[in-house]
TIFIKOL-737881 format. One line per field, with one value per residue (C-alpha): residue number from 0; z, y, x. Coordinates in steps of 0.25 Angstrom, whole numbers, m for minus. Layout:
<zamars>
kefi <- c(NUM, ...)
Z <- c(Z, ...)
Y <- c(Y, ...)
X <- c(X, ...)
</zamars>
This chain:
<zamars>
kefi <- c(0, 1, 2, 3, 4, 5, 6, 7, 8, 9, 10, 11, 12, 13, 14, 15, 16, 17, 18, 19, 20, 21, 22, 23, 24, 25, 26, 27, 28, 29, 30, 31, 32, 33, 34, 35, 36, 37, 38, 39, 40, 41, 42, 43, 44, 45, 46, 47, 48, 49, 50, 51, 52, 53, 54, 55, 56, 57, 58, 59, 60, 61, 62, 63, 64, 65, 66, 67, 68, 69, 70, 71, 72, 73, 74, 75, 76, 77, 78, 79, 80, 81, 82, 83, 84, 85, 86, 87, 88, 89, 90, 91, 92, 93, 94, 95, 96, 97, 98, 99, 100, 101, 102, 103, 104, 105, 106, 107, 108, 109, 110, 111, 112, 113, 114, 115, 116, 117, 118, 119, 120, 121, 122, 123, 124, 125, 126, 127, 128, 129, 130, 131, 132, 133, 134, 135, 136, 137, 138, 139, 140, 141, 142, 143, 144, 145, 146, 147, 148, 149, 150, 151, 152, 153, 154, 155, 156, 157, 158, 159, 160, 161, 162, 163, 164, 165, 166, 167, 168, 169, 170, 171, 172, 173, 174, 175, 176, 177, 178, 179, 180, 181, 182, 183, 184, 185, 186, 187, 188, 189, 190, 191, 192, 193, 194, 195, 196, 197, 198, 199, 200, 201, 202, 203, 204, 205, 206, 207, 208, 209, 210, 211, 212, 213, 214, 215, 216, 217, 218, 219, 220, 221, 222, 223, 224, 225, 226, 227, 228, 229, 230, 231, 232, 233, 234, 235, 236, 237, 238, 239, 240, 241, 242, 243, 244, 245, 246, 247, 248, 249, 250, 251, 252, 253, 254, 255, 256, 257, 258, 259, 260, 261, 262, 263, 264, 265, 266, 267, 268, 269, 270, 271, 272, 273, 274, 275, 276, 277, 278, 279, 280, 281, 282, 283, 284, 285, 286, 287, 288, 289, 290, 291, 292, 293, 294, 295)
Z <- c(m48, m58, m70, m73, m86, m93, m90, m105, m105, m93, m100, m104, m119, m113, m107, m120, m127, m117, m120, m135, m132, m123, m134, m145, m135, m135, m150, m150, m142, m134, m130, m144, m149, m138, m141, m156, m151, m143, m155, m162, m151, m150, m165, m163, m151, m158, m165, m152, m156, m146, m147, m150, m139, m146, m159, m151, m145, m158, m164, m153, m154, m169, m169, m158, m165, m178, m171, m163, m176, m183, m171, m171, m186, m183, m173, m182, m193, m184, m176, m180, m177, m163, m161, m163, m154, m139, m135, m144, m143, m133, m141, m145, m160, m157, m146, m154, m143, m155, m169, m181, m186, m173, m173, m188, m186, m173, m179, m192, m184, m175, m187, m195, m183, m180, m194, m198, m185, m189, m203, m198, m188, m200, m213, m213, m199, m202, m214, m206, m196, m207, m212, m199, m199, m213, m211, m198, m203, m218, m220, m207, m202, m215, m225, m218, m204, m208, m220, m215, m203, m210, m207, m194, m203, m208, m194, m190, m200, m194, m180, m184, m190, m177, m173, m188, m187, m174, m180, m193, m185, m177, m189, m201, m210, m211, m208, m204, m189, m190, m199, m189, m178, m186, m189, m174, m172, m185, m180, m166, m169, m174, m160, m154, m163, m166, m151, m150, m161, m155, m141, m148, m159, m156, m156, m170, m176, m171, m178, m191, m190, m197, m188, m189, m179, m186, m200, m197, m183, m170, m172, m185, m177, m166, m176, m182, m168, m165, m179, m178, m164, m169, m180, m171, m160, m171, m177, m164, m161, m174, m173, m159, m163, m175, m166, m156, m144, m131, m128, m115, m123, m134, m124, m118, m132, m134, m121, m125, m139, m132, m124, m136, m144, m133, m131, m146, m147, m135, m143, m154, m145, m132, m137, m126, m123, m112, m121, m132, m122, m116, m130, m133, m121, m122, m136, m132, m121, m129, m140, m130, m122, m135, m139, m126, m127, m141, m137, m126)
Y <- c(m87, m98, m93, m98, m104, m102, m113, m117, m120, m130, m138, m152, m157, m167, m156, m149, m162, m164, m150, m153, m166, m159, m148, m159, m167, m155, m154, m169, m165, m178, m178, m177, m187, m196, m196, m199, m210, m216, m217, m225, m235, m236, m239, m250, m256, m256, m268, m276, m286, m289, m277, m277, m268, m265, m262, m253, m246, m243, m238, m229, m223, m222, m216, m206, m201, m199, m192, m183, m180, m175, m167, m160, m158, m151, m142, m139, m134, m127, m119, m105, m110, m114, m101, m94, m102, m100, m114, m119, m107, m114, m126, m128, m126, m113, m108, m110, m120, m129, m124, m128, m136, m144, m147, m151, m160, m166, m168, m175, m184, m189, m190, m199, m207, m210, m213, m221, m229, m231, m236, m245, m252, m254, m247, m244, m240, m230, m225, m221, m215, m207, m203, m197, m189, m184, m180, m172, m165, m164, m163, m157, m148, m144, m143, m141, m136, m121, m122, m128, m133, m146, m150, m156, m168, m171, m169, m179, m189, m188, m190, m202, m209, m214, m223, m228, m231, m239, m247, m249, m254, m264, m270, m267, m260, m248, m253, m248, m248, m240, m230, m229, m226, m216, m209, m209, m201, m192, m188, m186, m176, m165, m167, m164, m153, m145, m143, m139, m129, m123, m122, m115, m108, m94, m101, m108, m95, m87, m97, m97, m112, m115, m123, m128, m118, m106, m112, m117, m112, m118, m124, m132, m136, m142, m150, m156, m160, m167, m174, m178, m184, m192, m198, m201, m208, m216, m220, m225, m232, m239, m243, m248, m257, m262, m265, m272, m265, m270, m265, m258, m250, m247, m241, m232, m227, m224, m216, m209, m206, m201, m191, m186, m184, m177, m167, m165, m162, m153, m144, m143, m141, m135, m129, m123, m122, m132, m142, m140, m142, m154, m161, m157, m164, m176, m179, m182, m191, m198, m201, m206, m215, m220, m225, m231, m239, m243, m249, m258)
X <- c(212, 209, 202, 188, 186, 173, 163, 162, 177, 176, 166, 171, 169, 159, 151, 151, 147, 135, 131, 130, 123, 113, 110, 108, 99, 90, 90, 85, 73, 74, 59, 54, 64, 62, 47, 50, 59, 48, 39, 51, 52, 37, 37, 47, 41, 27, 31, 29, 40, 51, 60, 75, 80, 93, 86, 76, 88, 95, 82, 79, 94, 93, 79, 82, 95, 87, 76, 86, 94, 82, 78, 91, 91, 77, 84, 96, 86, 77, 87, 81, 67, 70, 78, 65, 56, 56, 54, 66, 76, 85, 87, 102, 99, 92, 101, 114, 119, 122, 125, 117, 129, 130, 115, 116, 128, 122, 108, 113, 123, 112, 102, 112, 115, 100, 96, 108, 107, 92, 95, 106, 95, 85, 85, 69, 70, 81, 73, 61, 70, 77, 63, 59, 72, 70, 56, 60, 72, 71, 56, 51, 62, 70, 58, 44, 45, 47, 37, 25, 17, 15, 29, 24, 19, 32, 38, 27, 32, 46, 41, 33, 45, 51, 39, 39, 54, 52, 41, 49, 61, 52, 44, 54, 44, 35, 20, 7, 9, 22, 15, 3, 13, 20, 7, 4, 16, 15, 1, 5, 15, 6, m1, 12, 18, 6, 3, 17, 15, 3, 10, 22, 15, 22, 36, 33, 28, 40, 49, 41, 38, 24, 15, 1, m4, 2, m3, m17, m20, m22, m36, m31, m18, m26, m35, m23, m18, m31, m31, m17, m19, m31, m22, m11, m19, m26, m13, m7, m19, m20, m5, m7, m19, m11, 2, m7, m4, m11, m25, m20, m10, m20, m29, m18, m15, m30, m30, m17, m23, m36, m28, m21, m34, m41, m30, m29, m44, m43, m33, m44, m56, m50, m37, m28, m13, m15, m22, m11, 0, m7, m8, 7, 11, 2, 5, 20, 15, 5, 15, 25, 16, 10, 24, 26, 13, 16, 30, 24)
</zamars>
């Protein structure tokens, strides 16, 4: 009888590499990183000049690498937090599928590739991409996340950098439209993250991460969500008018923004788990569709 080898010994090196790739892919948070990439593309396309598709492709690749690298570095540092939260315990950084050294090396390599590529494309574009990485990894994750709920402001600044970077690459400078687009993302982020912190209130408490609900209470958090939504909608609306988007697209943006505002105010005056979850889902859809409309 032929001796049976353990299944792991029958795996080819390629299969093992695929397994590692899959684990790192989870750490990149592809949906979140993809949404941020979409804002960068929208920032570039908002200039409404004939696009250079090779440049757009290079921008997309460099930006996704920088965003993915910063996200992996978040996971590297937050391995202990993720291990305490039920929704994140199965992530490779929390479960031990990847060692901390592997995550650090992979995150830094991808980050350097992304930021270096961005700088080679255009120095100012590369600088804005680097700022996004720095605010996310150094300021938000390493310094403030475990200390104060206001860390989300700095995390929001990081999230606003991709759309600003795209705009900078298209127009060659930091100008008011780019800053307004960045503000729309900056103030959209609390709508997304604060509803998340309400939904997973117990998880964050168990991990010892300070959040707005645990610091100021649910009522104040909902008021902040509503205020942030107003500013986000106003910022994207003003930027759209200054860009000169078509009237039909502007009307669609107004309808989308109205839905965001209605749900945000519903969390204040008719709070419920269902309304909170609906706002959380709608916020992502709102940003994605808005970015597509700005790109047309």
